[in-house]
N, C-alpha and C positions, 0 to 999 in steps of 0.2 A: 638596616635593610637586609643584612645577611641572616638575621634571626627570622625575619618574615618569610624568606624563601625556605628555610629549613622547616618552619612550621607547616607551610603549605605542602611540602613534600611528604611529611609524615602524616598528614591528615586523611589520606585515602589512597585508593588504588588508581593507577593510571589506566587509560583506555587499553593499552597494549596488555597489561596484566589481566584485565577483565576478559579480553578476547581469548587469551591463552587458557584461562580458567574455564571459560565456557566451552572451548574446544575439547579440553580434557573431559569435562563432564559429559559432553555430547558423545564422545567416543565410548565412554564407559556405558552410557545408556544404550547405545546401539549394540554393544556387545551383550548386554543383559537381555535385550529384546531377541537377538539371534539365539541366545542360549535357551530362552523360554520356548521359542518355536521348535528348537531341536528336542526339547523335553516333551513337548506335545506330540511331535511326530514319533518319537521313540515309544511313548506310551501307546500310541495307536498300533505300531508294529508289534509290540509285546502282546497286545490284546489279540491280534490276528494270529500270532504264533501260538498263544495259549489255546485259542479255539481250534486251530489246526491240530494241536496235540490231542484234544478231546475227540475230534472227528477221526483221527487215525486210530486212537484206542478203541473207539466204537467199532470201526471196521475190523480191527484185529479180533475183537470179541465175537463178531458175527462169523468170521472165518474159522475161529477156533471151535465154536459151538455148532457149526453146520455139520450134520452127519456125513454129507457128501464132500469129499475133498475138492478143492478148486482145480481147475484145468491148468496144466503146466503151460507156461508162456507168459506173455505180457498182455495186459488189458488196462483199460481206463474206464471210469464211470463217474458220472456227476451225481452229487447228493446235495440236499439242502439241510442245513443245520444252523440253528441260532439266527434264522432270518438271512442267512448268506448262502451262496452257492459255492460248492467246493468241488475240486477235481481230484479224484483218488486214482493214482497210478499204482498198479499192482504187478509184481513180477514173481511168478511161482517157478521154482526150480527143484529138481531132485537134489538130495544130499548123498553123501557117501553111503549112508544107511538107506536102503530102499524103503524102509518103513516110515521114513520121515520126509517132509517137504519143507523147504525154506521159502518163506513169503516175505518179500520186501515191499513195504508200502510207503508211498510218498503222497502227502496231501498238500494242496495249494489252493488258496482262494481263487475264484475266477477273476476277480479284480482285487489287487492288493499285493503285498509283499511277504506276508508271513507264510511259513511252511513248517511241516513236521514230517519226520521219517521214523519208521519203526520196522524192525525185522522180527518175525516170529517163526518158530518151528512147530509144526503140527503133524500128527500122524497122516500117512498117505492113504489110509483105509478107513 
């Protein structure tokens, strides 16, 4: 009789062991699902930041190549690029050299979280 009990004990898992194993597997699966959602969100933020960088560089080229210097002070303008609407905030200030202007640009999507900033120096005449 003692051998029969030992055989039954070694022949499989108990219900408690199965519940513990399923709990561990479930926790691991939930962690992987959350990690996947984080990766998707991060990829979306990276896409918006990259596009914001392109928009801010485009605006910098426009300011640099415009024969008339921009007005000193703060301004904001909305633009459309890549099927999205962007807000460009621009701050123009004099530098220690009267022949140069400092232009700080900040671009954000109207809806979303990505942004880009850029500072350029251009002639004031």
